[in-house]
NUBAKE-792277 format. One line per field, with one value per residue: residue number from 1; x, z, y of N, C-alpha, C in turn. Coordinates in steps of 0.2 Angstrom, whole numbers, plus 5000, padded with zeros to 4 digits. Last residue first. Example, Ala and Ser with C-alpha at 12.3 -4.5 7.8 and 13.67 -1.06 7.14 Angstrom:
// NUBAKE-792277
k <- c(2:1) $
nxx <- c(5064:5066) $
nzz <- c(5035:5039) $
nyy <- c(4989:4972) $
caxx <- c(5068:5062) $
cazz <- c(5036:5039) $
cayy <- c(4995:4978) $
cxx <- c(5064:5066) $
czz <- c(5039:5039) $
cyy <- c(5000:4984) $
***
This chain:
// NUBAKE-792277
k <- c(259:258:257:256:255:254:253:252:251:250:249:248:247:246:245:244:243:242:241:240:239:238:237:236:235:234:233:232:231:230:229:228:227:226:225:224:223:222:221:220:219:218:217:216:215:214:213:212:211:210:209:208:207:206:205:204:203:202:201:200:199:198:197:196:195:194:193:192:191:190:189:188:187:186:185:184:183:182:181:180:179:178:177:176:175:174:173:172:171:170:169:168:167:166:165:164:163:162:161:160:159:158:157:156:155:154:153:152:151:150:149:148:147:146:145:144:143:142:141:140:139:138:137:136:135:134:133:132:131:130:129:128:127:126:125:124:123:122:121:120:119:118:117:116:115:114:113:112:111:110:109:108:107:106:105:104:103:102:101:100:99:98:97:96:95:94:93:92:91:90:89:88:87:86:85:84:83:82:81:80:79:78:77:76:75:74:73:72:71:70:69:68:67:66:65:64:63:62:61:60:59:58:57:56:55:54:53:52:51:50:49:48:47:46:45:44:43:42:41:40:39:38:37:36:35:34:33:32:31:30:29:28:27:26:25:24:23:22:21:20:19:18:17:16:15:14:13:12:11:10:9:8:7:6:5:4:3:2:1) $
nxx <- c(5067:5070:5063:5065:5061:5051:5040:5029:5022:5025:5029:5031:5019:5017:5028:5022:5014:5019:5027:5018:5011:5021:5024:5013:5012:5026:5023:5012:5021:5029:5021:5019:5030:5030:5021:5028:5037:5032:5025:5037:5041:5033:5033:5047:5045:5038:5036:5031:5021:5023:5028:5021:5016:5018:5027:5021:5013:5021:5039:5049:5053:5042:5048:5043:5048:5045:5049:5062:5070:5088:5098:5101:5113:5105:5094:5098:5096:5108:5108:5100:5109:5118:5110:5105:5118:5121:5108:5115:5124:5121:5111:5121:5135:5136:5133:5118:5112:5112:5125:5128:5121:5131:5145:5156:5167:5168:5182:5183:5171:5175:5186:5178:5170:5184:5191:5188:5180:5169:5163:5168:5161:5142:5127:5111:5102:5088:5097:5110:5116:5126:5129:5118:5120:5116:5119:5126:5126:5138:5147:5160:5161:5158:5172:5178:5173:5181:5189:5185:5182:5170:5157:5143:5128:5122:5117:5115:5104:5108:5100:5103:5108:5110:5119:5126:5137:5142:5136:5145:5153:5151:5154:5148:5134:5121:5110:5106:5100:5100:5089:5089:5083:5085:5088:5092:5098:5103:5114:5119:5111:5115:5127:5129:5130:5122:5108:5101:5087:5085:5082:5079:5070:5070:5063:5064:5065:5068:5072:5071:5081:5087:5083:5083:5091:5094:5098:5093:5080:5072:5063:5066:5056:5055:5049:5047:5043:5044:5039:5039:5047:5041:5022:5012:5013:5013:5022:5024:5018:5032:5042:5038:5038:5054:5062:5075:5081:5072:5060:5051:5035:5030:5024:5007:5010:5004:4993:4997:5009:5004:5004) $
nzz <- c(5028:5042:5061:5073:5092:5103:5109:5103:5105:5120:5123:5121:5116:5106:5097:5098:5090:5080:5076:5073:5064:5055:5055:5049:5037:5032:5033:5022:5012:5012:5010:4993:4990:4989:4980:4967:4965:4962:4951:4942:4941:4931:4922:4916:4913:4902:4897:4896:4899:4899:4914:4931:4944:4956:4961:4959:4968:4975:4969:4983:4994:5007:5022:5039:5054:5069:5086:5095:5107:5112:5110:5102:5102:5108:5102:5084:5074:5067:5063:5053:5041:5039:5032:5022:5016:5010:5001:4992:4988:4980:4971:4964:4962:4969:4980:4988:4994:4992:4990:4978:4965:4954:4943:4935:4941:4947:4955:4962:4970:4976:4986:4993:5001:5008:5016:5027:5023:5020:5009:5002:5007:5008:5016:5026:5033:5030:5034:5025:5014:4998:4987:4973:4965:4949:4934:4922:4909:4903:4906:4909:4922:4927:4928:4940:4953:4957:4964:4976:4982:4984:4984:4990:4995:5000:4984:4972:4962:4950:4937:4924:4909:4895:4893:4898:4899:4910:4916:4919:4930:4942:4958:4967:4976:4980:4987:4993:4976:4964:4952:4941:4926:4914:4899:4886:4884:4891:4889:4901:4910:4910:4921:4935:4949:4960:4970:4978:4983:4983:4970:4956:4948:4933:4921:4907:4893:4882:4882:4888:4887:4899:4907:4908:4922:4933:4947:4960:4969:4980:4980:4980:4968:4952:4942:4928:4914:4900:4890:4877:4877:4880:4877:4888:4906:4918:4925:4931:4921:4913:4919:4923:4909:4906:4921:4933:4945:4957:4968:4979:4977:4963:4960:4964:4976:4993:4998:5008:5004:4995:4999) $
nyy <- c(5307:5316:5321:5331:5332:5336:5347:5349:5337:5330:5313:5301:5293:5299:5293:5277:5276:5279:5271:5260:5262:5263:5247:5242:5247:5241:5229:5229:5233:5222:5211:5217:5214:5200:5198:5204:5196:5184:5189:5193:5182:5174:5183:5181:5166:5167:5183:5194:5207:5223:5232:5237:5248:5246:5255:5269:5271:5286:5289:5284:5289:5295:5300:5300:5307:5305:5313:5307:5299:5303:5296:5286:5275:5266:5263:5264:5274:5270:5259:5263:5269:5258:5252:5262:5264:5249:5250:5258:5254:5242:5250:5256:5240:5225:5217:5215:5197:5185:5179:5192:5203:5205:5197:5202:5194:5181:5180:5192:5189:5178:5181:5193:5181:5174:5176:5167:5153:5143:5144:5131:5120:5128:5131:5130:5136:5144:5154:5157:5150:5152:5155:5162:5174:5186:5188:5181:5185:5180:5170:5163:5159:5148:5141:5146:5141:5134:5143:5144:5127:5117:5112:5103:5114:5125:5132:5139:5147:5158:5170:5169:5161:5160:5150:5136:5130:5132:5120:5109:5116:5114:5101:5095:5090:5087:5099:5110:5121:5123:5132:5148:5154:5153:5142:5141:5130:5116:5107:5105:5098:5084:5086:5089:5079:5072:5077:5072:5086:5100:5109:5110:5121:5134:5140:5138:5126:5123:5106:5097:5085:5084:5076:5062:5063:5065:5056:5056:5061:5063:5076:5090:5096:5102:5112:5122:5131:5125:5114:5111:5097:5090:5088:5089:5096:5095:5094:5083:5073:5075:5072:5056:5054:5056:5053:5057:5047:5043:5044:5036:5042:5041:5031:5038:5054:5053:5055:5038:5025:5013:4995) $
caxx <- c(5072:5066:5068:5060:5066:5053:5048:5033:5026:5020:5025:5037:5020:5011:5027:5031:5013:5014:5029:5025:5008:5016:5028:5014:5008:5025:5026:5010:5014:5031:5024:5013:5026:5034:5018:5020:5039:5033:5020:5033:5048:5032:5027:5044:5051:5031:5040:5031:5024:5019:5026:5024:5016:5010:5031:5031:5010:5016:5028:5046:5058:5041:5047:5046:5044:5052:5044:5057:5068:5080:5096:5099:5115:5109:5092:5097:5092:5110:5113:5098:5103:5122:5113:5101:5114:5121:5112:5108:5125:5123:5109:5118:5128:5140:5137:5118:5117:5107:5119:5131:5120:5127:5139:5149:5168:5163:5182:5187:5171:5171:5188:5181:5167:5176:5190:5186:5185:5172:5161:5173:5165:5149:5132:5113:5107:5090:5092:5110:5109:5127:5132:5119:5124:5113:5119:5124:5120:5138:5139:5158:5165:5153:5166:5178:5164:5176:5191:5180:5186:5176:5160:5152:5131:5122:5119:5119:5106:5110:5103:5104:5106:5106:5122:5118:5134:5145:5130:5138:5155:5145:5158:5156:5138:5131:5113:5103:5102:5101:5089:5091:5085:5089:5091:5088:5101:5095:5106:5120:5108:5108:5128:5122:5131:5133:5112:5104:5087:5082:5085:5082:5071:5070:5066:5067:5065:5066:5075:5068:5077:5090:5079:5079:5090:5094:5100:5102:5084:5078:5061:5064:5061:5055:5050:5047:5042:5046:5040:5035:5051:5046:5029:5012:5015:5006:5021:5024:5015:5025:5041:5038:5034:5047:5059:5070:5082:5078:5064:5056:5038:5037:5029:5011:5008:5009:4995:4994:5006:5009:5001) $
cazz <- c(5025:5036:5055:5066:5084:5099:5112:5102:5096:5117:5126:5121:5125:5110:5099:5102:5101:5082:5078:5082:5070:5056:5058:5057:5040:5032:5038:5030:5013:5014:5015:4999:4988:4994:4985:4970:4968:4968:4956:4944:4944:4940:4924:4922:4919:4908:4896:4888:4903:4896:4909:4925:4936:4953:4960:4956:4964:4974:4969:4973:4990:5000:5016:5035:5047:5066:5080:5091:5102:5112:5116:5099:5099:5113:5108:5089:5075:5068:5068:5055:5047:5044:5036:5025:5018:5016:5005:4996:4992:4986:4977:4966:4958:4965:4978:4984:4997:4994:4996:4981:4971:4958:4950:4934:4944:4944:4947:4958:4966:4974:4982:4989:4997:5005:5011:5028:5022:5026:5010:5001:5011:5004:5015:5020:5037:5029:5036:5035:5015:5009:4989:4980:4964:4956:4944:4929:4911:4904:4909:4902:4919:4927:4922:4935:4948:4955:4957:4971:4981:4990:4983:4991:4991:5004:4993:4972:4969:4953:4945:4927:4914:4896:4891:4898:4893:4905:4917:4914:4923:4941:4953:4969:4970:4982:4985:4997:4982:4965:4959:4942:4933:4914:4906:4885:4883:4892:4882:4896:4908:4906:4913:4930:4944:4959:4963:4978:4980:4990:4977:4957:4954:4936:4928:4909:4899:4881:4878:4889:4882:4892:4907:4901:4916:4930:4940:4961:4961:4978:4976:4988:4974:4955:4951:4933:4921:4904:4898:4878:4874:4884:4876:4884:4896:4914:4922:4937:4926:4910:4916:4929:4911:4905:4915:4929:4940:4958:4962:4978:4983:4965:4957:4961:4967:4988:4998:5007:5009:4996:4999) $
cayy <- c(5301:5317:5314:5326:5334:5334:5345:5355:5337:5333:5318:5304:5291:5302:5296:5279:5275:5284:5277:5258:5263:5268:5253:5242:5249:5251:5230:5228:5237:5228:5210:5217:5221:5205:5195:5206:5203:5184:5187:5198:5186:5173:5181:5187:5167:5163:5173:5194:5201:5218:5231:5234:5249:5242:5247:5267:5267:5283:5290:5287:5289:5291:5302:5295:5308:5303:5313:5312:5296:5305:5298:5290:5281:5267:5268:5261:5274:5280:5260:5256:5272:5267:5249:5255:5267:5252:5244:5263:5259:5242:5245:5260:5247:5234:5221:5217:5203:5186:5176:5187:5199:5211:5197:5207:5204:5183:5175:5190:5194:5176:5178:5196:5184:5170:5180:5174:5157:5146:5149:5138:5124:5127:5133:5129:5132:5137:5153:5153:5152:5150:5150:5161:5169:5183:5194:5178:5189:5187:5169:5166:5167:5154:5139:5147:5143:5129:5142:5148:5132:5117:5116:5101:5108:5118:5134:5133:5146:5151:5168:5174:5159:5164:5157:5141:5129:5134:5127:5110:5116:5117:5106:5095:5095:5084:5093:5106:5121:5118:5129:5137:5152:5158:5143:5144:5135:5120:5110:5109:5105:5086:5086:5092:5081:5075:5076:5070:5078:5096:5107:5106:5118:5126:5143:5143:5128:5127:5113:5102:5087:5090:5083:5066:5055:5071:5056:5056:5064:5060:5067:5085:5098:5094:5112:5114:5132:5133:5116:5114:5107:5090:5089:5084:5098:5095:5101:5089:5073:5078:5078:5063:5053:5057:5050:5058:5048:5040:5045:5040:5039:5047:5031:5034:5051:5052:5059:5041:5030:5018:5001) $
cxx <- c(5070:5070:5067:5065:5061:5056:5053:5040:5032:5025:5025:5035:5027:5015:5024:5031:5017:5010:5024:5023:5013:5012:5026:5020:5009:5019:5026:5013:5012:5026:5025:5016:5024:5033:5023:5021:5033:5034:5025:5026:5041:5039:5029:5038:5049:5036:5039:5034:5026:5024:5025:5023:5022:5011:5024:5029:5017:5012:5028:5040:5056:5047:5045:5043:5049:5046:5047:5053:5064:5075:5089:5095:5108:5115:5099:5097:5092:5104:5113:5100:5099:5113:5116:5103:5108:5120:5114:5106:5118:5125:5115:5112:5125:5135:5141:5128:5119:5109:5114:5125:5124:5122:5136:5145:5160:5164:5177:5187:5175:5168:5181:5186:5172:5173:5187:5187:5183:5177:5162:5169:5167:5154:5137:5120:5109:5097:5090:5103:5108:5118:5132:5121:5123:5118:5119:5124:5120:5129:5137:5151:5163:5155:5163:5174:5168:5172:5184:5182:5183:5182:5165:5157:5138:5124:5120:5122:5108:5110:5101:5105:5108:5104:5118:5119:5126:5143:5134:5136:5150:5147:5150:5159:5142:5132:5121:5104:5102:5102:5093:5092:5084:5089:5089:5085:5096:5099:5102:5116:5111:5109:5123:5123:5126:5134:5120:5109:5094:5084:5081:5083:5073:5073:5064:5070:5069:5062:5074:5071:5072:5085:5083:5077:5088:5091:5095:5104:5093:5081:5067:5063:5060:5062:5050:5050:5044:5047:5046:5034:5047:5048:5034:5021:5014:5007:5017:5023:5016:5020:5036:5039:5035:5040:5053:5067:5074:5084:5070:5058:5046:5038:5031:5018:5011:5008:5002:4996:5001:5004:5004) $
czz <- c(5019:5034:5049:5062:5079:5093:5108:5104:5097:5110:5120:5123:5124:5117:5103:5103:5102:5090:5082:5083:5075:5062:5060:5059:5049:5038:5039:5035:5019:5016:5018:5006:4995:4995:4991:4980:4971:4970:4962:4952:4946:4945:4931:4922:4921:4915:4903:4887:4896:4898:4905:4917:4936:4945:4958:4955:4959:4967:4971:4974:4984:4995:5010:5026:5041:5058:5074:5088:5099:5109:5118:5107:5097:5108:5111:5095:5080:5074:5071:5063:5053:5045:5043:5033:5024:5020:5011:5001:4994:4990:4982:4973:4962:4965:4977:4983:4990:4995:4998:4989:4972:4964:4954:4941:4942:4946:4944:4953:4963:4967:4974:4983:4990:4997:5004:5022:5022:5027:5018:5004:5010:5007:5009:5017:5032:5030:5037:5037:5022:5008:4998:4983:4974:4958:4948:4932:4919:4908:4909:4903:4913:4922:4922:4928:4942:4952:4953:4964:4978:4991:4987:4988:4994:4997:4994:4981:4971:4960:4946:4935:4919:4903:4894:4897:4893:4901:4912:4912:4919:4934:4948:4961:4971:4978:4985:4992:4988:4971:4960:4949:4936:4924:4909:4895:4884:4891:4884:4887:4903:4904:4908:4924:4941:4953:4964:4973:4982:4986:4981:4967:4953:4943:4930:4915:4903:4889:4879:4887:4883:4888:4903:4902:4910:4922:4936:4953:4965:4974:4976:4986:4977:4960:4952:4940:4924:4911:4897:4887:4874:4881:4880:4879:4891:4906:4918:4931:4931:4915:4915:4926:4917:4906:4912:4923:4935:4950:4962:4972:4983:4974:4958:4959:4965:4982:4992:5007:5006:5001:5001) $
cyy <- c(5303:5312:5314:5327:5332:5337:5340:5350:5343:5335:5321:5310:5297:5299:5301:5287:5277:5284:5282:5269:5264:5269:5262:5246:5249:5250:5239:5230:5236:5232:5217:5215:5221:5210:5200:5204:5205:5192:5188:5196:5192:5177:5178:5187:5177:5164:5175:5185:5198:5210:5225:5234:5244:5243:5244:5259:5264:5278:5289:5287:5288:5292:5296:5298:5305:5303:5309:5308:5301:5305:5301:5293:5286:5273:5270:5267:5271:5281:5268:5258:5270:5270:5255:5254:5266:5257:5247:5255:5260:5245:5246:5254:5251:5236:5224:5218:5208:5198:5181:5187:5193:5208:5206:5203:5204:5190:5178:5187:5194:5181:5179:5189:5189:5175:5177:5177:5165:5150:5149:5143:5129:5125:5127:5133:5129:5134:5147:5154:5151:5156:5148:5154:5170:5176:5192:5186:5188:5189:5177:5170:5170:5159:5142:5148:5148:5132:5137:5148:5139:5124:5117:5108:5106:5111:5127:5130:5138:5151:5159:5175:5167:5165:5161:5148:5133:5136:5132:5115:5114:5116:5107:5099:5093:5085:5091:5098:5114:5115:5125:5136:5146:5157:5149:5147:5143:5128:5113:5111:5106:5096:5086:5088:5085:5076:5076:5070:5077:5088:5104:5104:5116:5125:5134:5145:5136:5130:5121:5107:5093:5090:5088:5074:5063:5067:5063:5056:5063:5058:5064:5078:5091:5096:5104:5116:5123:5134:5123:5116:5112:5097:5091:5083:5090:5098:5102:5092:5080:5078:5078:5071:5056:5059:5056:5055:5049:5045:5045:5039:5042:5046:5036:5034:5044:5050:5058:5050:5035:5023:5005) $
***
């Protein structure tokens, strides 16, 4: 008798088959698959995955993969998650010329030199090799010079391990950190009224271009979810600031901070 809630044949999947791909994607033809999630299936071999020639978004996290050979034929692949596997190299990804985002946290990558194979990927901007929240890392991440070494091998990266390392975003990130430090109780003897000014026009983030691909559509959906969380936090912060201002006394005795 099979465990309840599990689909037949998926209790322990060792290799990817056409049947598995079709059942997971709902597509009849393998080259019609654009997005695919194969997380936590116990995979040790990618099987026929290389036949999904038009796939753009792929999640292979939480398996037991030791190699990525079939991915070399996925030239349209833009987003790849291979976290929490047993990979010792990423060489096949050198052929994925459209790769933009790669999550390889929780593998067995030992030195930054093993990332040299990615140097030719002009569009690769986001790379994750460790994820503290998920307790995932790689042996190379234990080196004190880890981040500097990664940037030397892949200078075009904009985001490493979730933190922006180049462009105006990195400066803004540092500004937020400095601002946070300046507002700590230890460095602010008298917290007064805090006036927060919007740094973009209302509705700025709700304006979207026409979605031309499935990966853009998925990115938009995820961003909208994050945006809603930010709006909820903004409302909570507004309530907290109002309560703090009321507790600290009359508005005449407080100072104003404009962001």
